[in-house]
N, C-alpha and C positions, 0 to 999 in steps of 0.2 A: 389184206386183213386190218393193217394197219392204217392201210388208206381209208378202208371203209368204217373204222372206228374212229379213226381222228377227228370229225367235226364232232360226234356226241361226246366225245371225252370233252375237247376244248368246251364246248358247251355246259358241261357239268363243271367244271373247273370254274368259269365265269359265275355259274350260279352259285357256287360252295364262296366264293370269295365275298360277294354283296352279301351274301347272306349269313355268313359268319359272323361279320361286323355289326349287321342288323340286329343279330340273334342276341347281342350282349345287353343289346336296349331294352329287347323284349323279356328277356329274363329278369334283368335287373328291376325293368318295370311291374312284373309280377301281371303281366298281360299274354300269359302263354301262347293263350289262342286266338290272339288277335289278327295274327298271320294268316292262320285258318279260314279266320271270319273274312278279311279282306279277299282272299283268294276267291271264297265262295262268292262273294259281293261282284269280284270282278267279272267270273262265271256269268253268273246271272246277267250283268250288263250287255254282256256277248251275246246271251242267248235271246236278250229282248231285240237286239240289233237284228240277230237270225229270224226272230218271228215278225219282224218288220220287214223279211226281204233278202236280207241280206246274207253273207256266205261267213262261216263260223271264223276263217282265218283271215279275211278280209282288213283292210287298214278302218272303213267306217265302224266295222264290229269292236276293234280296239278303242277308239272312242268313246262308243257307249258303255265299255268296260272300265273305261277311266272316269268318265262321268260318275257313274255308280260309285267308283271307291272313293274319289273326292266328297261326296255326299255321306260315305261312312267314315271317312278320316275329319269332318266336321263335327259329328256324332261322337265320336270318342275322344274328340277333345274337349267337347263341352261338358261330356260327362266324366273325365278322369278326375279331377279334384273338386267337384262336388260333394258337399256332406248330407247324403240322403238317404244312406243307410241300405242301400243296395250296392254290392260288389260291382264295379264294372267288368268283371268277368262272365258277370252274370248277364249283363247286357250283351256282351258278344256273344255268348253262346246262344241268345236268342237269336241276334242277327244273323250267325252262322246257320242256325236251323232253318230261319224264314229262308233264307235267301236260298240254300240248299232245296228245297222241298220245291221254289218256285220254280226253280233252274230245271231242278227234274222233270217236274207236271209238265213244262212247255217242252224239253225236249223228248220225253216220250209221247208226244203228238206229231212229229216231225218223222219223215223216213228215214230208216237206220239211226232210230232214236238211241237204239242201247249203244251201239257204238259211238255216238256223239257223249254218252255218258261216261263210258268208258274212258275217252280220251279227255273228258273232264278231269276225272279223279286223278289218272297217271300220266295221261299226257303221250307223245309220242316222241322221245327223245332220240331214240336210235335212229330217225329218218331225218333228221334236223339238218340244215343245208346249210353250206357256207353262206351263202346270200343272206340267210336266216342271221347267222351268228354276228355278222358284221355288227347290223343295226344293235344288237342285244349289248356287244360291247361297248358300243360305243354310248347306248345310253347310261348303262351302268358305270362307265366313267365319270359321266358327269355327275351321276347321283353320288359316286365316289367321293371326287374332289369336292363336293358340295357338303358333306359331309365332315371330310379332312379341314375345311377351311372354317367351319361352324364347327366342329368337335368340342371345344371346351363348353358353350353353352348346352349343347345336345347331351352331352356325356352328364352336366351337372344336373338337369335336370330330369333326368334318368336315375340317376343312382342316389340324388339329394335333393328331391323336391322340396322338402320343408327349408333347406338352405336355400334355395335358390328364388323361394318365395320369399322368407326373409329378405335376401340381398335385395328385392324388389324386381328381379328379373320377369319379363313379360311371358310368363308359364306358358297359356295359351298360346301365345303368337308362335314360339319356337314348337309345344307340341304340336300345333298343327301342319306345320313345315315339316316336322320329323313324319307325322301320318302321310304326307300328300307324297313324299319323297320315297316311302315305306309303300304306298300306292301303285306310284311309278312302276317300281321296281316288282311288284306282286303281279299286275296287271299283265306287264309282258312276260313274267315267267310262266304262269299257268295255262296259257297258249301253246309253250312246248314242252312242259314238264307236268303240266297237273297239279291238281291242288294238292294231293298227299305227298306230292315227291317236294315240294316247294316247303310245305311244312317241314318237311324233314330236314330240308337244308338249314333251314334256319333255327330249328330246336335241337337236334343232336349233337351237331357241333359243338355249340355252346355249351350242351350238361357236360358234355366229354371235358371240355376245358375245364370247366368249372372244377371238376373232380380233384385238377391237379394243379392248378394256380389261382389266385386270387387277384391275379395282376392283368391289366387290359391287353399289355403287349403280349404277353404270354399265350394268353388266351387264344386272340388272334391267331398266335404262329401254329398251336396245337389244333384250334378250328381250321384254319386253312390245310394244313400238313392232313387232318384225318379227311379232309372234302376232296383232295388230289387223290390219295390211296384209295378211298373206298368210291370214288367215281370210275377209276381206272379199272378197279375189280371188279363192279357192277357190270360196267361196258363191256368187258371181258367176257365174264361169266354169263350175261347175257347171250351174248352173240356165240360162245362156245356149247352151251346145252340148250339153245333156242328157248330159252325164258323169255318172258316179257321183260324189257328194260326198267321201267319205273319200278315196279313191283321187286326185281332184282335188286337195282339200288338201295332200295327201303329198307329190305332185309339185310342187306349188306350193312346199312348204317347201325341198325338193330343189335346185329350180331359183333361189330366193333364193340358199340356202347357197352353191349354186356362184359364182353372181356375186359373194357377199361375198369369197369366196375368192381370186378373180381380183382384187378390188379390195384385199385384204390383200396379196397376194402384188407389185402393182404400186406399192404405198407403200414396200415393202423395211423394212418395219416389224421391228425385231429380236423374237425370241421373248420373250413377256413373261414376267415373274417368275412363282412360284407366287402365288394369291390366300392361301396362308397365309402365306407370308414378309410380303407386304405388310401384311396386317391385323395380325399380330400386333406388326410394327413400327410402324405407328401408334398402336396402344396404348401399347406401350415409351416411344413420346416423350410420350405425356401421362402417363406414370408409374402408369398401369393396369396390371400385370402378371397380376391374376387376373380371375376371370370374374365 
């Protein structure tokens, strides 16, 4: 059993590791559904490649997926700081709805279209192989190193965009790099985990961590810990009771989040300060005003 479940568990942990960090940015930016939209755009790109004669799991389909994701990244970058009276979240919702509808329309015309649509939503992480995990780990490690090296400007534009603008930072450039790296992660993840599971890995650990800490380091540890525990429990429950794996992991995340909310309410903790306030207050105390 352990040999059978090892690969899905490792894949889940890898997904949780990178998404817990990216989730901090997404939550602080207030663009909660950007992951869902980018994931769905990635699926749309894959389906276009499939429509043109490729296979859904081939490398060519992934490049279609990546191309569509980069286009969306450029759109989200250009619209984030524009003062046009329309919330960016509204645009993200439109992108998600249109791309989801187009993808479903294309797949519904294909043989076994229903199975493809289900795979698009919840993936097939239980049958992931070690051959698929290795490139996943390499790619996510590269993205992780990139975010570590440029963590200061990345965090500043997420936590304090007005301050970053006043400091003369090239916000659009850093925004674009963030969304491109985010899109690379999402495009690869949806082929294995599906849209809904990828969204869950991004948002739920971050929300859980925010309830108990306003420090980035602690949030990361809480998110990673939750990801490891819930991934292991979800994969085991799926195998033990013959439940669909993606749905089981998602529901397990939801259950743990609810239990965490009860604990949070029982402790009567005051609402945490925004991480942006905490982050830059610590920097000011150290005499480091710039990035």
